[in-house]
C-alpha positions, 0 to 999 in steps of 0.5 A: 844552118838551113831549116826546111819548114813544112807548111806556110800556115800562119803560126809558122810565121812565129816558127820561122821568126824564132828559127832565123834568131837561132841563125837558120836560113829558112826554106818553106814548103807548101802547096799553095802559092801565097800561104800566109808565112811565105813572105817571112821565109828566106826562099819557097818552094811549092811542094805539098808537104804531103809529098814525101819524095818531093820534100826529101828531095828539096831537103837534100838539094838544101843540105838541110840541117832540120826538117820542122813543122809544129802545127800541121798534122800530116806533115808530121808523118812526113817530116819524121820519116824524112828526119829518120832517113836523113839522120835529122833531129826530131821530137818523136819517131815516125812510128808515133806520128803514124799512131797520132795521125791514123784515127784507127791506130790512135784509138787502139792505143788509147784503148791500150793505154787505158786512156778513156774513150768511146767504143769503135770499129775500123772498116776496110771496105764499105761492105764491112759490118759495124758491130757493137755500136748503138746509134748515134755514131759518128763516121770518119776516114782515118787519115783525114784533115779537119772535117772532111768526110766526118758525118753523124748517123742516127739511122742504118741508111744514113750510116751507110750513106756516110760510110761510102762518103768517108771512103771517098776522102781516105788516102788509105782506104779506112774508115772509122765508126765510133760512138757520139757522146753529147757534152762539152767539147773541150780541148787540152793543151800540153807540153811533155817534158822529160816523160811528165805531162804539163798541162797548160790550158783547158778550153771549151770549143764553141759549137756550130749548130748542127744540120741533120746528118752533120758531125760537130764543128767549132767556131771558136773557144772559150778559156778556162773551160768551167768544169767540176773540180773532179774533172780537172784532176781527171784531165791531169791523170789522162794527159800522163797516160798519153805521154806514157802511152804514146812515148811522148819525151819532148813535145807539144801535144793536145787532146780534144774530149767530150765532158759532162759533169762526171766523165770525160772521153777522148775523141783525138790526140796529136803531138803538136801545137793547136792551129790557129791562135793556140800559140798566142793563148799560151803565150799571152794567157799561160805565159809559155812560149810554146813555138820556142819550147817546140823547136827546142824539143827537136833537140831535147834541151828543154829547161824546167816547164814554167808557166804562170796562168792568168786570172782572165777569160779569153774567147777566140772566134774564127771569121768565115766567109761565103760564096764571094771574093775576099777583099777586105775586113772592116772594124777590126782597128776600131775593136782594137782601139776601143780594147774589144779584141787583143789581136787579129790574124788573117788566114785568107789573102785579099782576092781569094775566092771563097766556096758557099757554105751549105747546111752550116758545114764549114771548110777550112777554105772558108776562113778569113781571119781570127782574133782574141778577146781578153775580159776580166771574167765570163760576163765581161768577155762574153759582152765584149764577143757580142760587140765584136760580132756586131762591129766586124764584117768581111767584105767583097770588092763591091763593099758587100758582106760575104761574112757568114753569120753563125746565128 
């Protein structure tokens, strides 16, 4: 059996290992020459996972039995389309993949399904009017990756400028403008099984201080999020509404939302595993092997969802580097030995040049690595995080620090 894996991101290392245990020969496709998962795959093609024809050609050439991606948003669309055309298994339809990667279609379906979300409008050209929205608002390409082209506008002048900028990042030529909400940003990781939503973990995203005009970005998360009991009940209702509204039968999914003391507004959702360290957090804190379950979801042969949440706290943190060549991370082994951090994952290879960070606006190209901290309570985990922040550094070949320190 042969499996085509779309994307060489770090979580796909675990995916490749899982597929090999199942007897698959693994063929990795990625745009970059040396993505983190490359050395774990049996073979590698340097192909963009967004190039449908190239992906399909590789799958046909290899006589693939499976095309899979578990944590790369836009590769989901390519995977589902190819699976439908080639008669291969998939966890959901091509239509569902489109609805959950195009922010305009996603918001329309949320509204139709009774999922609480902010008002919005979709623009087809920079000159289209923005109606029935008060300031501040957030401007986004409907199909962007990460935070490219995302800006906050508080005036008509800023709005016009940010709309023009967002259109430059949109492959489909559409931009969405939506209400901006203040509050805690939370991520809710779930798994749908037999059409039932299982809420696995709720964490608060740690925000990067915003420069003027910049929308919210995060550098890590803390688990569990501290929320009123009433909101926790609402989250379960929202999760089930997502499953029913988007036709999710067997798949991991998560949604991001803004929560205040009384209400929740869903920002976005996606039927996949969260990137970065999400799979580790689910495994270590929740006791749920989401990678294994995600592979099973392609075939619909999931067992009963079984998990047990630890009575501890976790913090994740992403390390960003700025304006230099990455050579080494210092202090990680010491922090592991002293039981300050439990794990560290690299997100960049040595020798990679990192672009400058301007106005606190980070890019995935600036990521060096990420670590997890576990503590007995909130105070314990925060104290460990402060220690790790002081002790861990990233340097260039001359030993000079290139670590971007947020505060």
